[in-house]
ZAMARPA-209095 format. One record per residue (C-alpha): x, y, z. Coordinates in steps of 0.5 Angstrom, whole numbers, plus 500, padded with zeros to 3 digits. Example, Ala and Ser with C-alpha at 12.3 -4.5 7.8 and 13.67 -1.06 7.14 Angstrom:
525491516;527498514;
//
This chain:
055443646;062441643;060444636;058451639;064451643;068451636;064456633;066461638;073459638;077465636;082461631;076458628;076460620;069462620;071468625;077470622;078477620;079476613;071475612;070482614;077486612;080483606;078484599;073479596;078478590;084476595;079471599;078468592;085468590;087465597;082460597;084458590;091457592;090453598;085448594;090447589;096446594;092441597;089437591;096437588;099435594;094429595;094427588;102427588;102422594;096418592;100417585;107417588;109422583;116424583;119417586;119414593;120419599;126418603;124419610;130420613;131426609;124429611;126428618;132431618;130437614;124438619;129437625;134443622;128447620;125447627;132448631;134454627;127457628;127456635;134459635;132465632;125465635;125472638;129475632;123473627;118475632;121482632;122482624;114481623;112486628;116491625;114490618;107489615;110486608;116481609;119479603;125475606;124468609;130464611;126458612;127457604;134455606;131448608;125448602;131449597;134443600;128439600;126441593;133437591;132431596;125430596;119428591;114434590;108432595;113431601;117438600;110441600;109437607;115440609;113447608;106445612;110443618;115448618;110454617;106451622;111451627;113458626;105460627;105456633;111459636;112466633;107468628;100467632;103473637;104478631;099483629;101483622;100475621;093473622;091466621;088467614;095470612;098465615;094460611;095463605;103464605;103456607;099455601;104459597;110456600;107449598;106451591;113454590;116448593;111443589;113447582;120446583;121439585;116437580;120440574;126436577;122430577;119431570;126432567;129426571;134430575;132428582;137423585;143427580;149427584;150434586;157435585;157434577;155439572;148436571;147436579;149443579;144445573;139441577;140445583;140452580;134450576;130448582;132455586;130459580;123456579;122456587;124463587;120465581;113462583;114464590;115471588;109471583;104468588;106473593;106479589;099477586;097476594;100483596;097487590;090484591;090485599;093492599;092494592;099497592;103497585;110499586;115494585;118495592;112493595;110487591;117484590;121487595;127492594;134489590;137488597;131484599;132480593;139479594;138477601;133472598;139469593;143469599;138464603;138460597;145459596;145457603;140452601;144449596;150448600;145445605;143440600;150438598;152437605;147433607;148428601;156428601;157429609;151430613;155433619;157439615;150442614;151444621;156450618;150452614;146454621;151459624;151464618;144463617;143465624;147471623;144473616;137473620;140477626;143482620;136483617;133485624;138490625;137493618;129493619;131497626;135502622;130503617;125504622;129509626;130513620;123515619;120514626;119520631;122518638;117522642;110520639;112513635;109516629;113518622;118523622;118529617;122525612;118518613;111522612;114526606;116519603;109516604;106522601;111522595;108515593;101517594;102523590;105519584;099514585;094520585;097522578;097515575;089515577;088522574;081525577;080518581;086520585;084525590;088525597;088530602;092533607;091535615;096540618;094540625;097544631;096543638;094550641;097553646;103548647;108553650;103554656;104546658;111546657;112552661;107550667;109543667;115542664;118539658;117532660;110532661;109536655;112530651;107525654;102530652;104530645;104522645;097522648;095527642;099522637;094516639;088521639;089523632;091516630;085513633;081518629;083517622;082511618;086505618;090506611;091514613;098516615;100520621;106524622;109529626;112535623;116537629;114541635;107541636;105540629;102534626;100532619;095526616;095524609;088521607;089517600;083516596;078521599;072525597;071533600;066531605;069525608;076530609;072535613;068529617;075526619;078533621;072534625;073527629;080529630;079536633;073533638;078527640;083531642;079536646;076530650;083528652;084527659;092526660;094523667;101523668;105521674;111526676;114521680;114526686;108527691;106533695;109535702;116533705;117526703;118523696;112519693;108518687;104525684;100526678;099531673;092532670;092535663;085537660;082542656;087541650;085543643;088543636;087547630;087544623;088546616;085542610;087541603;086536598;089534591;088536586;083542588;089545592;094544586;097539582;104538586;105535593;108542595;102546593;097541597;102542603;102550602;095550602;094546608;099550612;095556610;089554612;092552619;094559619;087561618;084557623;089559628;087567626;080565627;081563634;084556634;080550636;077549629;078546622;079551616;079549609;
//
C-alpha cells in the first residue's frame, strides 16, 4: 500500500516532467553529473580527502545561508517567476566561503543543504524551477564547490592565513575555479535543454557576470571575516540583500520594457528582438532553418469598443491573447503589435504545420465566449452587471522564411500582405 502511495506522489522521480518533456541528451547529462557528484562526495567523505572538517564553520555557513535566504525569500521567488534562465545565484557567497574553510566533501554537502532549503521554501512554487532542474542545479553546485576546494586541497592551500599574499592567491584561485566550472556545467545544461546557442543565453550577459563577480567578492570578504573577526560577517549580509533586491528591480525593468501591459504578451520591441535572434539562427542553419510568422487581426474590433466601451475592449484583447497563446506550441513567441493586431513567431516549422497552427488559432478565437463584469447592474441601483462578448473572429496572414524572402522584413511584409488579402476576401480566414 505504501509503495502504491509513493508511486502516485507528484514529487516521486518517476513522475517528473523530465521524462516526457526534456531531451534525452539533457537527461543523460544531468544524470551523469548527479551520479558523479554523489560518488565524488561519498568517496571524499570515506577517505577524508582535504583534511578534517570543522563542524563549527559548516554550521555557521548553513545558518548564514538559511537566514539570508529567508530574508530574501520573496525577492528570490519573484526573480525566478520572471526569468526562465537565471544566471546569478547570490547563494554563491556562502559557497566560496565554504570552499576556503571546508574540505571538498563538506562544501559539497553545504551546497546540498542550502539548495534543499531554497527548494522547500522558494523554488518548488515556481513553474520555471521543476524538480528535475533543481536536482541538476544542485549537482552542478556540488561539483563546482568540490572542484574549487579540491584544487586548494591538492595545492596545500587549505588553512592558509587569508590576510597573507598566499592566502589572497588561494582565495582568488578558488573563486576562479568555482566560477569556471559552474559556468561550464550550467552552459552545457542550458544548451542541451533548450538548444540555445547565444552567449547571453548560455553564460549570461556581461552585466550578469559582473554581478556574479560581486557575489564572489562578498564571499571572499565573508571568509576573511569568519577567520579574523566572525562578527564582521554580519556586514556582508546587508549589501548582499541590497544586491539581491537590485537584481529583482533590474529584471522588472527589463520585463516592463518588452511587455504589453494590456495583454501580458511581448510588445513590438520585445517580439522583434526575439524574431531577429530566430532569423540569425535560421541563417546559420541554412535550408533547415525555416521559421514562420502569423499576422493576426481581430475583425471588427472597433464595433466592440463603440458598443461596450474601451475597458471591455481591453478585456476582449486579453482574452484573445490567451486564446492565441494556448493554440500555438510551447516554444513559439506571441506578441501584440498594437491596436487589435497580434503576431506569432513559429521557429523550426514546415509549411503544412504553419497552416494547421494558424487554423487552430482562428478556431480558438471563434469559440471564445468572453464574460466581463461591468461593475454596475441594471435598474436604478448599483450592482454587478456582466457583458457577454462572443462571435469573435480573426483574419490571419501567413509567411514563411525563406520562401517569403531572405530578410526578416521580407517575411513580415509578406505576412502583412497575406493578412490584407484575408480581410479583403471576407475576414475570418487564413491567407498565405
